[in-house]
C-alpha positions as a printed NumPy array, in Angstrom:
array([[ -2.903,  -7.63 ,   5.487],
       [ -4.618,  -6.538,   8.663],
       [ -2.837,  -5.996,  11.958],
       [ -5.387,  -7.523,  14.327],
       [ -3.829,  -5.834,  17.355],
       [ -4.361,  -2.326,  15.925],
       [ -6.937,  -2.876,  13.127],
       [ -4.551,  -1.174,  10.7  ],
       [ -4.823,  -2.324,   7.088],
       [ -1.703,  -2.672,   4.916],
       [ -1.851,  -3.122,   1.139],
       [  1.164,  -3.838,  -1.072],
       [  0.843,  -3.936,  -4.876],
       [  3.282,  -5.136,  -7.517],
       [  2.662,  -3.459, -10.878],
       [  4.338,  -6.036, -13.102],
       [  4.032,  -9.805, -13.306],
       [  7.652, -10.432, -14.239],
       [  9.813, -11.166, -11.208],
       [ 12.052,  -8.114, -11.209],
       [ 13.651,  -7.402,  -7.827],
       [ 14.921,  -4.037,  -9.07 ],
       [ 11.411,  -2.828,  -9.902],
       [ 10.062,  -2.841,  -6.353],
       [ 11.399,  -2.784,  -2.841],
       [ 12.16 ,  -5.328,  -0.179],
       [ 12.153,  -2.697,   2.56 ],
       [  9.908,  -3.269,   5.536],
       [  6.437,  -1.769,   5.45 ],
       [  3.833,  -2.296,   8.127],
       [  6.098,  -4.795,   9.824],
       [  6.523,  -6.916,   6.677],
       [  9.763,  -7.33 ,   4.733],
       [  9.435,  -8.35 ,   1.085],
       [ 12.237, -10.797,   0.362],
       [ 10.881, -12.623,  -2.686],
       [ 11.51 , -11.72 ,  -6.304],
       [  8.039, -10.188,  -6.615],
       [  8.471,  -6.974,  -4.697],
       [  5.759,  -4.342,  -4.346],
       [  5.83 ,  -1.044,  -6.188],
       [  3.16 ,   0.601,  -4.026],
       [  2.247,   0.34 ,  -0.36 ],
       [ -0.781,   1.804,   1.358],
       [ -1.65 ,   1.836,   5.041],
       [ -5.097,   2.673,   6.349],
       [ -4.881,   3.382,  10.048],
       [ -8.126,   5.32 ,  10.468],
       [-10.178,   8.075,   8.909],
       [ -7.405,  10.661,   8.831],
       [ -4.366,   8.412,   8.833],
       [ -3.8  ,   7.024,   5.334],
       [ -0.326,   6.67 ,   3.875],
       [  0.557,   6.014,   0.227],
       [  4.151,   5.145,  -0.645],
       [  5.376,   4.364,  -4.159],
       [  8.877,   3.014,  -4.675],
       [ 11.617,   5.373,  -5.767],
       [ 12.834,   3.06 ,  -8.547],
       [ 16.031,   2.302,  -6.633],
       [ 14.714,  -0.381,  -4.274],
       [ 13.318,   1.777,  -1.468],
       [ 10.1  ,   3.623,  -0.596],
       [  9.845,   7.166,  -1.989],
       [  8.056,   8.515,   1.077],
       [  4.472,   9.383,   1.857],
       [  2.427,  11.071,  -0.867],
       [ -0.673,  13.289,  -0.625],
       [ -3.907,  11.303,  -0.298],
       [ -6.195,  14.151,   0.746],
       [ -8.442,  13.597,  -2.287],
       [ -8.984,   9.871,  -1.725],
       [-12.467,   8.723,  -0.742],
       [-12.475,   6.744,   2.484],
       [-14.637,   5.675,   5.353],
       [-13.316,   4.298,   8.625],
       [-15.412,   2.024,  10.779],
       [-15.425,   1.921,  14.576],
       [-16.216,  -0.529,  17.376],
       [-19.936,  -0.829,  16.519],
       [-19.425,  -0.653,  12.737],
       [-16.467,  -2.721,  11.608],
       [-16.654,  -1.731,   7.933],
       [-13.9  ,   0.47 ,   6.514],
       [-13.578,   1.479,   2.875],
       [-10.794,   3.06 ,   0.858],
       [-11.009,   4.056,  -2.82 ],
       [ -7.536,   4.117,  -4.394],
       [ -7.448,   6.266,  -7.549],
       [ -6.13 ,   4.289, -10.508],
       [ -3.73 ,   7.149, -11.292],
       [ -1.84 ,   6.269,  -8.101],
       [ -1.219,   2.699,  -9.252],
       [  0.92 ,   3.213, -12.33 ],
       [  0.408,   0.732, -15.118],
       [ -0.79 ,  -2.356, -13.284],
       [ -0.659,  -5.341, -15.617],
       [ -3.753,  -7.559, -15.2  ],
       [ -2.001, -10.634, -16.664]])
């Protein structure tokens, strides 16, 4: 989702299709709490060119903490150019199941 007040972008990804509350986290991230059975395993926030946060879950229902994203390709827009891009390396997304 996008926080329209700050233009921050928040992305939450669930790596499995089976509803397994133990596999992800319900903890708040970017102002959102995940209370359904399909809980995310990865969360990414893009708050500007040098403010990107990647958080995988710790496997015990909470976020593991911010990980290094210095090698990620990204481009942050500004007032006159509202396009921002972020390339998330597949290796940071575990074994996402496309089904």
